[in-house]
Every structure is written in structure tokens, then in C-alpha cells.
C-alpha positions as CSV (number, residue, x, y, z in Angstrom):
1,M,1.8,-43.0,36.6
2,E,4.8,-44.9,35.2
3,E,2.5,-46.5,32.6
4,L,1.3,-43.1,31.5
5,I,4.8,-41.8,31.3
6,E,5.8,-44.6,29.0
7,K,2.7,-44.0,26.8
8,L,3.6,-40.3,26.6
9,K,7.2,-41.0,25.6
10,N,5.9,-43.2,22.8
11,E,3.3,-40.6,21.7
12,L,5.9,-37.8,21.6
13,I,8.4,-39.9,19.6
14,E,5.7,-40.8,17.1
15,E,4.0,-37.4,16.8
16,L,7.1,-35.3,16.8
17,N,9.0,-37.6,14.5
18,L,11.9,-38.2,16.9
19,E,13.1,-41.1,14.9
20,E,16.6,-41.3,16.5
21,I,15.2,-41.4,20.0
22,T,13.8,-44.4,21.9
23,P,11.6,-44.2,25.1
24,A,14.6,-45.3,27.1
25,D,16.5,-42.3,25.9
26,I,14.0,-39.9,27.4
27,D,14.4,-39.0,31.1
28,A,11.0,-38.4,32.6
29,E,12.5,-35.7,34.8
30,A,14.5,-33.9,32.1
31,P,13.3,-30.6,30.5
32,L,11.4,-31.1,27.2
33,F,12.4,-27.6,25.9
34,G,15.7,-25.7,25.7
35,E,19.3,-26.9,25.4
36,E,19.0,-29.7,28.0
37,G,16.7,-32.7,27.6
38,L,14.9,-33.1,24.3
39,G,15.4,-29.6,23.0
40,L,11.9,-29.2,21.7
41,D,10.6,-25.9,20.2
42,S,7.3,-24.0,20.0
43,I,6.1,-26.0,17.1
44,D,6.5,-29.1,19.2
45,A,4.6,-27.5,22.0
46,L,1.6,-27.1,19.6
47,E,1.9,-30.8,18.8
48,I,1.9,-31.7,22.5
49,I,-1.3,-29.5,23.0
50,L,-2.9,-31.5,20.1
51,I,-1.9,-34.8,21.8
52,L,-3.5,-33.7,25.1
53,E,-6.7,-32.6,23.3
54,R,-7.0,-35.6,21.0
55,N,-5.8,-38.4,23.3
56,Y,-6.8,-37.2,26.7
57,G,-9.6,-34.8,26.2
58,I,-7.6,-32.0,27.9
59,K,-7.6,-28.4,26.8
60,I,-5.0,-26.1,28.4
61,A,-7.3,-23.4,29.9
62,N,-4.5,-21.0,30.9
63,P,-1.6,-20.8,28.4
64,G,0.5,-19.2,31.2
65,E,0.6,-22.6,32.9
66,G,2.1,-24.2,29.9
67,K,5.7,-23.7,31.0
68,E,5.1,-25.7,34.2
69,I,2.9,-28.3,32.6
70,F,5.3,-28.9,29.7
71,Y,8.5,-28.9,31.8
72,S,9.0,-32.7,31.6
73,I,7.3,-35.9,30.8
74,R,6.6,-36.4,34.5
75,T,4.9,-32.9,34.8
76,L,2.8,-33.7,31.7
77,A,1.7,-37.0,33.2
78,E,0.8,-35.4,36.5
79,Y,-1.2,-32.8,34.7
80,I,-3.1,-35.4,32.7
81,T,-3.7,-37.5,35.8
82,T,-5.2,-34.5,37.6
83,N,-7.2,-33.1,34.7
84,Q,-8.4,-36.0,32.6
85,K,-12.1,-36.3,32.4
């Protein structure tokens, strides 16, 4: 799980062009969206969906689950671990 969390941190930094952030700066438990944590927005959410599809073969079947799945790096990693084919 920790290895996947580190991989996700690197993928987010690269894909979302978070040039001023290092993986060590990202708390796996912190919210990805909103004022706290990384402060990502809806465009970033679309990029994360693409990362899941392209890198892990995962499609989000129920968009309503997105808020829980995308809460933090850890919740993303847990979702990938549970749903990766």
C-alpha cells in the first residue's frame, strides 16, 4: 500500500504539473480538494480519472462515489487496491 501511495503522489505531481510540490510535501491522509491539503479543483479530478483509467484500468462506475474515492491519496490507493483488475 505504501508503495502505491508513493507512486500516486509522483503521478499526481507529474500529471497535474504541481512543480512546487514534492512527494514528501503530500500528506497521504490530507484532503486532495478544497482549502486544506492540495487544493485541487474539478479539472484536476478529471485528470485523476484519466490516471486511474490509463495506469490502473479502473473506470469510476458511480460518479457519486468520487467524493469518497478522491478524498485523499490513501483513499485513492485503497480504491485502486480493491478495484484493480
